[in-house]
Each structure stands twice: as structure tokens, then as C-alpha cells.
C-alpha positions in Angstrom: -0.1 -0.1 0.3 1.4 3.4 -0.9 1.5 5.8 1.7 2.9 9.3 2.1 5.6 8.0 4.3 7.0 6.0 1.8 6.8 8.7 -0.8 8.8 10.3 1.4 11.3 7.8 2.2 11.4 7.7 -1.6 11.9 11.3 -2.1 15.1 11.6 0.5 17.0 8.0 -0.9 16.6 9.0 -4.5 17.8 12.5 -3.9 20.6 11.2 -1.5 21.4 8.6 -4.3 21.8 11.6 -7.0 24.0 13.1 -4.7 21.8 16.0 -3.5 23.4 17.8 -0.3 22.1 16.0 2.7 21.3 19.7 4.6 19.1 20.4 1.2 17.3 17.3 1.2 16.0 17.7 4.8 15.5 21.3 4.9 12.9 20.1 1.3 11.0 18.1 3.4 10.1 20.5 6.4 13.4 19.1 8.5 15.0 21.8 10.8 19.0 21.0 10.2 21.9 22.5 11.9 22.9 24.7 8.8 19.0 25.7 8.8 19.7 29.0 8.3 22.3 28.9 5.8 20.1 26.4 3.6 17.2 28.7 3.8 19.7 32.1 2.5 19.7 29.8 -0.5 16.3 30.8 -1.4 13.7 28.9 -3.0 14.6 29.5 -6.3 18.4 28.0 -5.5 16.5 24.8 -4.1 14.1 24.5 -7.3 17.0 24.6 -9.5 18.9 21.9 -7.2 15.8 19.8 -7.5 15.0 20.3 -10.9 18.7 19.1 -11.9 18.5 15.7 -9.8 16.3 14.6 -12.1 13.7 13.1 -9.5 10.7 11.2 -11.0 8.2 8.9 -10.4 7.7 8.3 -14.0 9.6 5.8 -15.7 12.8 7.2 -17.5 11.9 7.2 -21.3 14.5 4.3 -22.7 16.3 5.4 -26.0 15.0 4.2 -29.3 16.8 1.1 -30.4 18.3 3.3 -34.1 19.4 6.2 -31.6 21.5 3.9 -28.9 22.8 1.8 -32.3 23.9 5.6 -33.6 25.4 6.7 -31.0 27.4 3.5 -30.6 29.1 3.8 -33.9 29.7 7.4 -32.9 31.6 6.2 -30.1 33.9 3.9 -32.6 34.6 7.2 -34.4 32.4 6.0 -37.7 29.5 8.3 -39.0 26.4 6.3 -38.8 24.8 9.0 -41.3 27.3 8.5 -44.0 26.5 4.9 -43.4 22.9 5.3 -43.4 22.8 7.2 -46.9 25.8 4.6 -48.3 23.6 1.8 -47.9 20.8 2.8 -50.5 23.1 4.6 -53.1 24.9 1.5 -53.3 21.4 -0.5 -54.0 19.2 2.0 -56.2 16.4 -0.4 -56.7 15.3 -0.2 -53.2 12.2 1.7 -52.3 10.9 2.2 -48.9 7.3 1.7 -48.3 7.3 2.7 -44.7 8.7 4.4 -41.7 9.3 0.8 -40.3 10.8 -0.5 -43.4 13.2 2.8 -43.2 14.2 1.9 -40.0 14.5 -1.8 -40.4 17.1 -0.5 -43.7 19.0 1.5 -41.4 19.5 -0.7 -38.6 20.9 -3.4 -41.0 23.2 -0.7 -42.4 24.5 0.4 -38.9 24.4 -3.3 -38.0 26.6 -4.3 -41.6 29.2 -1.6 -40.6 29.9 -2.3 -37.3 30.6 -6.2 -38.7 32.7 -4.7 -41.3 
């Protein structure tokens, strides 16, 4: 069962895991800390920025698209994925792309072949 206390614990542990200063976390939770006045002097906007930069969210993080991940991996190897994707259809001019799914499959195949080479 989800209770307010569980959400507070989630908030604390996740922000701590993301590297936010413990005093800031405690202040955001409404607790009085030893450095209360120092944290309070940061101002609400500064604390909001710290929270926003942490990226904390109860929604699952969007996973990268398979094609984008393969392009990033190809770039990390020093190859240009855009040149590879363009090169493949030019080498086979008889090909026609009927849908975006077919286009994506063709791009994945082209990048896969370039990685094998």
C-alpha cells in the first residue's frame, strides 16, 4: 500500500542517491537542520534548481530508441552513422522504402553491417 510516508522515504533516498546535499534534502522535507539558516539563505529558487537538476521523477525514464542507441555506439567507434545510412541505399538503387518501419529496419541493417566490417 502506498502511503505518504513511503513517498517521503522515496524522495529522501532518491535525492541522496543522485548526489544532492543531505542538508538540502532535509530542508526540502521540512526538517530543521544544523545549517538551517545557511540553507534557507539559498532561497527557494536555488533549491528548486537543485531539485530540477537531480532529475527525480516517479515516472519511468524514457528508454532510448534502438536506432538512436546504435547510432551513438557507431559514433563512439569513430564512424559517421549518417554517412553509413546514406551509403547503403545508394549502393542498392533498386530499393524503395514503403513505410517508416521499413526505413528504420533498413537503417538498422546498414549500421549493423558497418559494425561487422
